[in-house]
C-alpha angles and dihedrals in degrees: 000000000000125000092253091056094046092052097040093101092046093052094042092059096053139069103211090193087069107028126060091213112126115266089219128238125192105294133224106249095210127199099293126027115252136219134198134190116203128188109223122194099197128132083320126022109245146143122253112214114199131184123189110238111178107312100342139059112248104215139205130180109227109193096197096031130239116303133211089213114093090211091065112088107193122204110233120191117197119238131183122299113268129209118260090246088067088079087079098043116122125153144070122315106210119255110262092032121107107278093009110189144070125315130193130179101242097177140352140170141114133304138206118221111232102174117135139166127249090277092054096253117143116259124208107261096230088050092050090054090050089053090051103248128080131166125198143162117238122212104188137137091260108008115062134161138035122333135173134209114204127181116222137178109253136135086303110055091216103046122136138193122228111203135172115231126216126013125350117260117238108269089021124172125065127302125241100273092213091058097037118113130220117251086212101053108002090239130132124228090259092051092050091048092048096046093047093049093049 
């Protein structure tokens, strides 16, 4: 499927004459796949977890945010694919637009796909997501170590769990999103909203 097809839903939900979100052109995959976690203060406050798969960011809304504690199983609801340029997006989406509210880049970095079959042979990462279970190692400013995304049958037919593997990191859990600071600008949600409304 071409880039235009993969981003059709993303573009169809947005008026780029009103929002500063990137329209999305075919992205440069780079040497190592990237990830980004954004805090999004929209109709509900949540975290957006995005993994680069080929030339788009596969995206999940994580209401409670990713955790560094393996005991925390975080619900992750898939959303539309986003362009790679979205990794840099921080600002205010205008009220009335899809996802209207403030966005900051809470964490970003690279990841290493770890998915394998029952015989221990590596499995293509996009294929592992299609099958409903993918493991990967994050190397971010805040999130580090092995994580897994697993699809399950719940009230929402396409719900996933995001779970940290191994031991809990010191200070594990998820930060208060209202106090959290962007790794891109050092600003909080409130500071971004205030500066952009001035």
